[in-house]
C-alpha positions in Angstrom: 138.7 107.2 119.4 141.8 105.2 120.2 144.6 106.6 122.4 147.3 104.4 121.1 148.1 102.0 118.3 148.2 99.0 120.5 146.8 98.0 123.9 149.9 97.8 125.9 148.2 95.7 128.6 147.3 93.0 126.1 149.9 90.4 126.9 150.3 87.5 124.5 147.6 88.9 122.2 144.7 87.7 124.4 141.2 88.8 123.4 140.1 91.9 125.3 137.3 90.0 127.0 139.8 87.6 128.6 142.0 90.6 129.7 139.0 92.2 131.3 137.8 89.0 132.9 141.0 88.7 134.9 141.5 92.4 135.7 138.8 94.1 137.9 140.5 97.6 137.8 140.7 97.4 134.0 137.0 96.4 133.9 136.0 99.4 135.9 137.9 101.7 133.4 136.4 99.9 130.5 132.8 100.2 131.8 133.3 103.9 132.3 134.6 104.2 128.7 131.9 102.1 127.0 129.0 104.0 128.6 125.3 103.4 127.9 123.1 100.8 129.6 122.8 98.8 126.4 126.6 98.4 125.8 127.2 97.7 129.5 124.5 95.0 129.5 126.0 93.4 126.4 129.4 93.5 128.0 128.0 92.0 131.3 126.6 89.0 129.4 129.8 88.5 127.5 131.9 88.7 130.7 129.6 86.3 132.5 130.1 83.8 129.7 133.9 84.4 129.8 133.9 83.4 133.5 135.0 86.7 134.9 135.0 87.6 138.6 131.7 89.5 139.0 132.2 90.3 142.7 132.1 94.1 142.3 130.6 94.4 138.8 127.1 95.2 139.9 128.1 98.6 141.2 130.4 99.3 138.3 127.9 98.3 135.7 125.2 100.3 137.4 127.3 103.4 137.6 128.4 103.2 134.0 124.9 102.5 132.8 123.4 105.5 134.7 126.1 107.8 133.3 125.3 106.8 129.7 121.5 106.2 129.8 120.0 107.6 133.0 119.1 104.2 134.4 120.8 101.3 136.1 122.1 98.5 133.9 121.9 94.8 135.0 125.0 93.6 136.6 127.2 90.9 135.2 126.4 88.9 138.4 122.8 88.7 137.3 123.6 88.0 133.7 122.2 84.7 132.5 125.2 82.7 131.5 123.2 80.2 129.4 122.4 82.9 126.8 125.7 84.7 127.0 127.5 81.4 126.5 126.5 81.5 122.8 129.0 84.3 122.3 131.8 82.3 124.1 131.4 78.9 122.4 134.0 77.7 120.0 133.8 80.3 117.3 132.4 78.7 114.1 134.0 81.5 112.1 136.7 80.0 109.9 138.7 83.2 110.0 140.6 82.1 113.1 143.3 84.4 114.2 141.7 87.4 112.6 143.3 90.6 113.9 141.6 93.8 115.0 142.3 95.6 111.7 140.7 92.8 109.7 137.7 92.8 112.0 137.4 96.6 111.7 137.6 96.4 107.9 134.9 93.7 108.0 132.8 96.1 110.1 133.6 98.9 107.7 132.4 96.9 104.7 129.0 96.4 106.5 128.8 100.0 107.4 129.3 100.9 103.7 126.4 98.7 102.8 124.1 100.2 105.5 125.0 103.7 104.5 124.4 103.0 100.8 121.1 101.3 101.6 119.7 104.2 103.7 120.8 106.8 101.1 118.9 104.9 98.4 115.8 104.5 100.6 115.7 108.2 101.3 116.3 109.0 97.6 113.4 106.7 96.7 111.0 108.9 98.8 108.9 105.9 99.9 108.0 107.1 103.4 106.4 110.0 105.2 105.8 111.2 108.8 107.2 109.4 111.8 108.5 106.5 109.7 110.5 108.8 107.5 111.9 110.6 110.5 113.0 107.3 112.1 114.8 106.3 108.9 116.5 109.6 108.7 117.7 109.1 112.3 119.0 105.6 111.5 120.8 106.9 108.4 122.5 109.6 110.5 123.6 107.0 113.1 125.0 104.8 110.4 127.0 107.7 108.9 128.5 108.3 112.3 129.3 104.6 112.7 131.0 104.6 109.3 133.1 107.7 110.1 134.1 106.1 113.5 135.1 102.7 112.1 136.9 104.4 109.1 138.9 106.7 111.5 139.8 103.8 113.7 141.2 101.7 110.8 143.3 104.7 109.8 144.4 105.5 113.3 145.6 101.9 113.7 147.7 102.4 110.6 145.5 100.2 108.4 144.3 100.6 104.9 140.5 100.9 104.8 138.7 98.4 102.6 137.3 99.9 99.4 133.6 100.9 99.3 131.7 98.5 97.0 129.2 99.4 94.4 125.8 98.2 95.7 122.3 97.4 94.4 119.3 97.0 96.7 115.9 95.8 95.6 113.6 98.6 96.7 110.0 97.5 96.2 107.0 98.3 98.4 107.5 100.2 101.6 106.8 97.1 103.6 109.4 95.1 101.7 111.9 97.9 102.2 111.3 97.9 106.0 111.8 94.2 106.1 115.1 94.5 104.2 116.2 97.3 106.5 115.3 95.1 109.5 117.3 92.2 108.0 120.4 94.4 107.4 120.3 95.9 111.0 119.7 92.5 112.6 122.6 91.2 110.6 124.8 94.1 111.6 124.1 93.7 115.3 124.8 89.9 115.0 128.0 90.6 113.1 129.4 92.9 115.7 128.5 90.5 118.5 130.0 87.6 116.5 133.5 89.3 116.7 133.3 90.5 120.3 135.2 87.6 121.7 138.0 87.9 119.1 138.8 91.6 119.5 142.1 92.2 121.3 142.0 96.0 121.9 139.8 97.1 124.7 139.2 100.4 123.0 138.1 98.6 119.8 135.8 96.3 121.9 134.2 99.3 123.6 133.4 100.9 120.2 132.1 97.6 118.8 129.8 97.1 121.8 128.5 100.6 121.5 127.8 100.3 117.8 126.3 96.8 118.4 123.7 98.1 120.8 122.6 100.9 118.5 122.3 98.5 115.5 120.2 96.2 117.8 117.9 99.1 118.7 117.5 100.0 115.0 116.7 96.4 114.3 114.0 96.2 117.0 112.3 99.4 115.8 112.4 98.3 112.2 111.0 94.9 113.1 108.0 96.6 114.7 107.5 98.9 111.7 107.6 95.8 109.4 105.1 93.9 111.6 107.8 91.5 112.9 108.7 90.4 116.4 110.9 93.1 118.0 113.2 90.4 119.4 113.3 87.6 116.8 116.0 85.7 118.5 114.1 85.6 121.9 115.7 86.6 125.2 119.3 86.5 124.0 121.0 88.1 121.0 122.6 85.6 118.6 126.1 86.3 117.2 126.8 85.5 113.5 130.2 84.4 112.1 132.0 86.5 109.6 131.7 84.1 106.6 127.9 83.7 107.1 127.4 87.5 107.2 129.6 88.2 104.2 127.8 85.5 102.2 124.4 87.0 103.2 125.2 90.5 102.0 127.0 89.4 98.7 123.6 89.7 96.9 123.7 93.5 97.4 127.2 93.9 96.0 127.8 94.6 92.3 130.8 92.6 91.1 132.8 94.0 88.2 
C-alpha cells in the first residue's frame, strides 16, 4: 500500500492535509490515488476546512470520483466549510503529537474488534436472507481493512498491537444490529477524528478510503436497526481517540 517508509515531501512533519492544501499538484496525485466518490468527498470537506486553494479542485475531484465510483463527486469549492470545520478545530484528543504508526495501531485495534464482532455474529446464526448477506459482506470488508492496516504497520517498520480477547453481548437480532451500527458509526468517527493528524499522504488516502466504507456500513445498519441513516445530520462528526478507546473498553476482556 505504501511506496516508501516516509513521505519525503512532508517537510517539518506537517499533517498531510496541510501539505495537500498548499500543493495543488500533490492534491491532484492524491485524488487519483484515493479514488472513490465517497473518499474524494470526505477529502474535499477536510481540505475546505483546512483552507486549501480550491481553484482547480472541482475538475480534479470530479475526475477522481468518476474513476472510482462512476459518478462525479462534489468539488471542494462547493464543500460546506461550516460542517467540515468540525474536523479542523483544535483537536480535543489529548494524544497530541501522535505519529502515524500510533494512529495506525489505534485503527488496527478497532479493526480487531470489528472483525471479532462479525465473526461472533455469523457464528451465532441469528440472521437469514438479505440481512445475513449484508452482514457477510460487511465482515469481508472488515477482514480486508484489518489486513491492509496490519500490512501498513509492518511496512512502516512498526510492531502491530496485539489482538485483544473480546466479549460482545449478542442478544436479540435487533439488539445485535444496533450494536453493529454503534461499532461502525464509531469506526467511521474514529478514522475521521485522526484525519487532520496523519502526516503521510499514503496513510491519509487509506484512512479516508476505509472511513467512507465504515460510514456506508453504519448507514445500512442504522436502517436495518430502524435508526436514522445519518444520525449526525448533514455532516459526519469526528471522535477523539480517548473517547473511542473508552467506549470500546467494555468489549475487551482484561486479564
